Structures are given as structure tokens and as C-alpha cells.
Residue, then its C-alpha position, 0 to 999 in steps of 0.5 A: m500500500t502506498k504511504f504518503l507523507a504530507d509536508e507542513n504546508f499541506p492542509l490538515p483538512s486534506v490529510k484528514r480527508l485522505r485518512a478517512a478515504g483509507y490512505d496511509i498518510e502521516a503529517i509533518i504538521i502533527d508529527s514534527p512541525g518545523d522539521s527541515d526539508e532535508n529531514i523530511l526527504r530523508r524520512g520519505a526515503t527511509d519509509e519509501s513515502i510519497i511526499l505531498t508538498f506545495d514547496r518546490d525545494f524538494g525538486e532541487l534537493v533531489f535533482r540538483l543536490k542529489l539527496p536520496a529520493p523518497g518513494g515519490i514527490v507530488y508538488f502542488r503548484f496552485d493555491p488551493a481554493t479550499p483546504e480540502e482541494p489538494a485531497d480531492f485533486l490527489e484522489r482524482l489522479l489516483a483514480q485514473p487507470g494506470f496512473s502511478l506516483d511511485k518513484k516519480f516527481t509529479v508536478v500538478d496544477r489545475r491544467q496539467v500533470r507532469q511527471r519525471p522519474l526520480v533517481s535514487 
């Protein structure tokens, strides 16, 4: 089962909605608020979690600085209209046949979804 790790900037109502839908998701805002991006990335790599974030720094850490890659990264590039919108968006993505977030850097905005492989 896919495990998610919500960055501190990922809305807590979206975390709660995803949990209620049966997803395994941990939240930095609850577990370790104020933790550094590097530590969150390490945790994602150790647990093979897919990081959910609104912070573009994770791409730089993995691709440019070559830090260990997590199970995946989903970078949301939009301001959510509601605190639940990121969860709704993610659930729609995951419902698409054949769609996978595993070992990919996924950039989502309201008009498109782009993916590129993560390197370990």
C-alpha cells in the first residue's frame, strides 16, 4: 500500500480527508512541525513515502543536490481554493487507470500533470 507523507504546508483538512478515504498518510504538521526539508526527504526515503508538498525545494534537493529520493514527490503548484482541494485533486489522479506516483516527481496544477522519474 502506498504511504504518503504530507509536508507542513499541506492542509490538515486534506490529510484528514485522505485518512478517512483509507490512505496511509502521516503529517509533518502533527508529527514534527518545523522539521527541515532535508529531514523530511530523508524520512520519505527511509519509509519509501510519497511526499505531498506545495514547496518546490524538494525538486532541487533531489535533482540538483542529489539527496536520496523518497518513494515519490507530488508538488502542488496552485493555491488551493479550499483546504480540502489538494485531497480531492490527489484522489482524482489516483483514480485514473494506470496512473502511478511511485518513484516519480509529479508536478500538478489545475491544467496539467507532469511527471519525471526520480533517481535514487
